[in-house]
C-alpha positions in Angstrom: -114.3 31.2 139.7 -116.6 28.7 141.4 -115.6 27.2 144.7 -113.7 24.1 144.9 -116.0 22.2 147.6 -119.2 23.4 146.4 -119.4 24.4 143.4 -120.8 27.6 143.3 -120.3 31.1 141.9 -118.1 33.9 143.0 -120.9 36.1 144.4 -122.0 34.6 148.2 -122.4 37.1 150.6 -119.2 37.0 152.4 -116.4 34.9 150.6 -112.5 34.3 151.6 -110.3 34.5 148.3 -107.1 32.7 147.9 -105.7 31.4 145.2 -107.8 28.7 144.8 -110.7 30.6 145.8 -113.0 28.9 149.4 -116.5 30.2 151.0 -116.1 30.7 154.2 -118.8 28.1 154.8 -117.3 25.7 153.4 -114.7 25.8 155.5 -115.9 23.5 158.6 -114.0 25.8 161.6 -113.9 29.2 161.8 -110.1 29.2 162.1 -108.8 26.9 159.6 -105.5 26.4 156.9 -107.0 25.8 153.4 -105.5 23.3 151.0 -103.8 26.1 149.1 -101.9 26.1 152.6 -103.1 29.8 153.3 -104.3 30.5 156.9 -107.7 32.1 157.1 -109.2 34.5 159.9 -113.3 34.3 159.9 -115.3 36.5 162.2 -119.3 36.1 162.3 -120.7 39.3 160.9 -118.4 40.4 158.4 -119.3 42.8 155.3 -120.0 41.9 151.9 -117.0 42.6 150.3 -116.7 42.4 145.8 -114.4 39.8 145.0 -111.7 39.6 142.6 -109.5 36.6 141.4 -106.7 35.9 144.2 -104.3 36.1 141.2 -105.0 39.6 140.5 -104.6 40.8 143.7 -101.3 42.7 143.9 -100.2 46.0 145.2 -101.8 47.6 142.5 -105.0 46.4 142.4 -105.4 46.8 146.3 -108.2 49.4 145.8 -110.6 47.1 144.0 -111.4 45.0 147.0 -112.9 47.0 149.3 -116.0 47.0 151.4 -119.5 47.3 150.3 -120.6 49.4 153.8 -118.3 52.2 154.1 -120.0 53.5 157.5 -118.1 50.0 158.7 -114.8 50.6 160.6 -114.3 46.8 159.2 -111.1 47.1 157.0 -109.6 44.6 154.2 -105.9 44.2 154.1 -104.0 42.7 151.8 -100.9 40.9 152.5 -99.0 38.5 150.2 -101.6 37.7 148.0 -104.4 36.9 150.7 -107.5 38.5 151.8 -107.4 39.0 156.1 -110.5 40.4 157.8 -109.7 42.0 160.8 -112.5 43.7 163.0 -112.5 46.8 165.6 -111.9 44.7 168.0 -109.2 42.5 167.2 -107.4 45.5 165.4 -107.3 47.0 169.3 -106.1 44.1 170.4 -103.4 43.8 168.3 -102.3 47.6 168.9 -102.1 46.0 172.6 -100.6 43.9 172.2 -97.7 45.3 170.4 -98.0 48.4 172.8 -96.8 45.8 175.6 -93.4 46.4 176.4 -90.6 43.8 175.5 -87.7 42.6 177.1 -84.6 43.8 175.2 -81.9 40.5 175.3 -79.6 42.8 174.8 -80.5 44.6 178.6 -78.0 42.1 180.0 -75.6 42.1 177.8 -72.0 42.0 179.9 -68.4 42.7 178.0 -66.9 39.3 177.3 -63.5 40.9 178.4 -64.1 42.9 182.4 -67.6 41.0 182.5 -69.1 44.0 183.5 -72.5 45.4 182.1 -71.8 49.5 183.0 -70.9 51.4 180.1 -73.8 50.9 177.1 -72.8 54.1 175.0 -69.1 52.2 174.6 -70.3 48.7 174.5 -70.0 47.5 170.8 -72.0 43.6 170.0 -70.0 41.7 167.4 -72.4 41.3 163.8 -71.8 37.7 164.0 -72.3 36.6 167.4 -73.9 39.1 169.2 -71.0 39.1 172.3 -69.8 42.5 174.2 -67.0 44.3 174.1 -66.1 47.4 175.7 -64.1 49.5 172.9 -61.7 50.0 175.8 -61.3 46.6 176.5 -60.6 45.2 173.1 -56.4 45.2 171.9 -56.3 47.8 170.2 -58.5 50.0 171.7 -60.3 51.5 169.9 -62.0 55.7 170.1 -64.7 55.5 168.8 -67.9 53.0 167.0 -65.9 51.4 163.7 -68.3 52.3 160.7 -70.0 49.5 159.0 -69.9 46.1 160.2 -67.4 45.0 163.6 -66.3 41.5 164.2 -65.2 40.6 167.8 -61.5 39.5 168.1 -63.1 35.1 168.2 -65.6 35.8 164.9 -62.6 37.6 162.8 -59.9 36.3 160.7 -56.7 35.4 161.9 -55.3 39.0 162.3 -51.4 37.3 162.5 -49.0 40.4 161.0 -47.1 39.0 158.1 -44.2 40.6 158.2 -42.6 42.2 154.9 -39.5 40.8 153.4 -36.4 42.5 154.0 -35.1 42.3 150.6 -33.4 45.5 149.8 -35.3 45.9 145.9 -38.6 45.4 147.6 -38.1 47.7 150.5 -36.5 50.1 147.8 -39.2 49.8 146.1 -41.8 50.3 148.9 -40.4 53.8 149.8 -39.0 54.7 146.6 -35.8 55.9 147.9 -33.5 57.4 145.2 -29.8 57.0 144.4 -28.0 57.9 148.0 -26.4 61.3 147.1 -22.9 62.1 148.0 -22.1 63.1 151.9 -21.6 67.0 151.3 -19.4 69.3 153.6 -22.6 71.4 153.7 -24.9 69.0 155.0 -21.8 67.3 157.4 -21.8 70.5 159.0 -25.5 71.2 159.8 -25.4 67.6 161.4 -21.7 67.9 163.2 -21.6 71.6 163.5 -19.5 72.3 166.9 -20.4 75.4 169.0 -18.3 77.9 169.8 -18.1 78.8 173.7 -18.8 82.6 174.2 -15.8 85.1 174.7 -15.2 86.3 177.9 -15.8 90.4 179.1 -19.5 90.2 179.1 -21.7 89.4 182.3 -24.8 88.9 180.8 -26.3 85.2 180.0 -27.1 84.1 176.8 -30.1 82.4 176.4 -30.1 78.5 175.9 -30.4 77.2 172.4 -33.5 75.3 171.1 -32.3 74.4 168.0 -33.9 71.3 166.2 -31.6 68.7 165.7 -31.4 66.1 162.2 -31.8 62.5 163.4 -28.5 60.4 163.2 -29.3 57.4 161.7 -27.6 53.5 162.2 -24.2 53.1 160.5 -25.7 49.5 160.3 -27.2 48.9 156.8 -28.7 45.3 157.2 -30.4 46.8 161.0 -31.3 50.1 158.5 -33.3 47.5 156.5 -34.6 45.9 159.3 -35.8 49.0 160.4 -37.7 49.9 157.3 -39.2 46.5 156.8 -40.7 47.4 160.2 -42.7 49.6 159.4 -43.4 48.6 155.4 -45.3 45.5 157.7 -47.2 48.1 159.8 -48.0 50.3 156.5 -49.1 47.2 154.2 -51.1 45.4 157.5 -53.5 48.1 157.3 -53.6 48.8 153.5 -51.7 52.6 154.3 -49.6 53.9 151.4 -46.0 55.4 152.5 -45.9 58.8 151.8 -43.2 61.4 153.3 -45.3 64.7 152.5 -48.6 65.9 152.9 -51.2 65.2 150.0 -53.9 66.9 148.8 -56.8 66.8 146.6 -59.7 66.2 149.5 -58.7 69.8 150.3 -56.6 72.2 147.6 -53.2 73.2 148.7 -54.5 76.4 148.7 -56.6 76.2 152.1 -53.3 75.6 153.7 -51.9 79.0 154.6 -50.6 79.3 157.8 -51.7 83.0 158.0 -55.3 81.8 158.7 -54.5 80.2 162.2 -56.0 81.7 165.3 -53.3 83.3 167.5 -50.7 83.2 164.3 -47.9 80.0 163.7 -44.2 80.4 165.1 -42.1 80.6 161.3 -39.4 78.3 161.3 -36.3 79.5 161.1 -33.3 79.0 158.6 -31.4 76.9 160.6 -33.9 74.9 161.6 -35.4 74.2 158.1 -32.1 73.4 156.9 -32.2 70.4 159.8 -36.0 69.4 158.9 -34.3 69.3 155.0 -31.5 67.0 155.8 -33.6 64.8 157.2 -36.1 64.6 154.5 -32.9 64.4 152.3 -31.7 61.4 154.5 -34.8 59.8 154.6 -35.2 59.8 150.7 -31.9 57.8 150.3 -33.1 55.4 152.7 -30.7 56.9 156.0 -33.7 56.2 158.2 -34.2 57.6 162.1 -33.4 55.0 164.4 -36.5 54.0 164.8 -38.4 50.3 164.9 -41.8 49.9 164.8 -43.2 46.5 166.4 -46.9 45.2 167.6 -48.2 45.1 171.2 -51.0 42.8 172.0 -52.9 45.3 173.5 -52.2 49.0 171.7 -51.4 47.8 168.4 -48.3 48.9 166.6 -46.0 51.1 168.7 -43.0 52.7 167.9 -39.4 52.7 170.0 -36.0 54.2 170.1 -33.7 51.6 168.2 -31.0 53.8 169.5 -30.1 57.0 172.0 -31.9 60.4 170.8 -31.5 63.2 172.2 -33.9 65.8 173.1 -35.0 68.5 170.1 -34.3 65.6 167.7 -36.6 65.4 164.6 -38.8 62.2 164.4 -40.6 62.9 161.5 -43.5 65.1 160.0 -46.3 63.7 160.1 -48.0 63.0 157.2 -51.3 62.3 155.5 -54.2 63.6 153.4 -54.7 67.1 154.3 -58.9 67.3 154.8 -60.9 70.0 156.1 -62.4 69.3 159.7 -65.9 69.6 159.7 -65.7 66.4 157.3 -64.2 64.3 159.6 -66.3 65.6 162.7 -67.5 61.9 162.9 -64.8 60.0 161.7 -63.7 57.0 163.6 -59.7 56.9 162.3 -58.0 57.1 165.7 -54.8 59.2 163.6 -56.0 62.2 162.5 -53.6 65.1 163.4 -55.0 69.0 163.9 -53.2 71.1 161.2 -54.5 75.0 161.1 -57.2 75.9 163.2 -58.7 78.9 162.2 -61.6 81.7 163.4 -63.4 79.9 160.7 -64.6 76.7 161.6 -65.3 75.5 158.4 -61.5 76.1 157.3 -59.9 74.2 159.9 -57.6 71.8 158.5 -56.8 68.3 159.4 -53.6 65.5 158.5 -55.9 61.7 157.5 -53.2 59.4 157.4 -56.1 56.5 157.2 -55.3 55.9 152.9 -51.4 57.5 153.2 -48.8 57.9 156.1 -45.7 57.2 157.4 -44.2 56.7 160.6 -45.2 59.3 162.3 -48.7 57.5 163.0 -47.8 54.9 165.3 -46.8 56.8 167.6 -48.8 56.2 170.4 -50.8 58.9 172.4 -51.1 58.8 176.2 -53.7 59.2 178.8 -53.3 62.7 179.6 -56.2 62.4 182.6 -53.5 60.2 185.1 -50.2 61.6 186.0 -48.5 58.5 185.4 -49.6 58.7 181.2 -48.7 62.3 180.7 -45.2 61.1 182.8 -44.8 58.5 179.7 -44.6 61.6 177.1 -41.5 62.1 175.1 -42.1 63.4 172.0 -44.6 66.8 170.6 -45.8 67.7 167.7 -45.5 71.2 167.1 -46.5 73.2 164.2 -44.6 75.1 162.1 -45.3 78.2 159.2 -43.0 76.9 156.5 -43.1 78.9 153.3 -46.6 80.0 154.1 -48.0 76.2 154.8 -48.4 74.8 157.9 -46.0 71.5 158.8 -46.8 69.4 161.8 -43.2 67.9 162.7 -42.7 65.8 165.8 -40.2 66.5 168.1 -37.9 64.9 171.1 -38.4 66.7 174.0 -36.2 64.9 176.1 -33.3 61.9 175.8 -35.1 59.2 174.6 -33.0 56.0 175.8 -32.8 52.8 173.2 -36.0 50.6 173.6 -37.7 53.2 175.0 -42.0 53.6 173.2 -42.5 56.6 171.8 -45.2 59.1 173.3 -47.4 61.9 172.3 -50.3 63.9 173.6 -53.0 63.3 171.3 -54.9 66.3 172.7 -52.3 69.1 172.7 -54.6 71.4 171.1 -57.9 70.2 171.8 -59.1 67.9 174.4 -62.0 65.7 172.4 -59.9 63.1 171.7 -61.2 60.3 174.2 -57.7 59.4 176.0 -59.1 58.1 179.3 -58.7 54.7 178.5 -55.5 54.7 177.2 -52.5 52.8 178.5 
């Protein structure tokens, strides 16, 4: 290759190579941009180099371009098709420049909601506008850092909830409701049985019965349709498929053995089992529990009593996919329920309603760090041994008046869940 300025050959003492090939002596200044648009920095006293055509300078041919004086500390770097010469002094200066502390533009980020900069560990930055938000200042609150990209409310798309149509056929198909069975005498006795007063002649006090009670569905079919539509709206809004039983696949069903429970698990009695089966049957036939799912701007979807509910009434079974707890230790889901706690941590199981679930996943959690938060609790999650398997049942622990929101303690069995920012 000949220099385009002087026409001399390629073997000259000091040469700068670009895709057009220029001698340094043909550039009038020590720092100049050549006609090809490539920028060169030339230092006096450079080593003699062996030059190849610029078109052949690639990653695979970097070893061809090297200094002929091996003892020199000067290096030749190939960057994006050009040769850049760096002297030891220049390299040291570059390193010193890189070592200078740079001011982090995120050090002064304030939460858009509370205008405070504390709580950096719980501050989320929008992947679109870089605005900061505390996880506990969002509506609804985020308990953990979400995986992947996250967009603030201002950058996110409209979060308006699209209501599920109150059409009987669509609701029947969504919940896979079966044809209603006749109301038999046996099921009627379970739900309406009377308690006999103990006969006289004895001074011993009988222990107060703590039997589970079946929920009493609303007698108005249109109201039940609205209750089911409210749950369908919530499930479709978050992309969850309805299921009223535990799903296996992530963990085998054989792993769910109540006998593995550390310290043992209470066995559900015969009468309580009949009550649970009655609730399952009513639900499958469209006789829905008196519950309404509504959307709260602060908490998201919540569950409210649509009529008075007595203490010890079965609310619902906690359903979803069964998985090993060790796989979900850093999961961002906010509705994971413990199912089985064993001596071996590798065998512990949880219920994950992120893809399949029912109304139980929308029951709110209390702030168990304050007395006011603990007073809100009106539901408890009780784990039972049913046919050798662990099951989680939500039960009312006191009378719940119509219109009251349902709350239970997320940390009934463990204390890791962050509830200090719950409302």
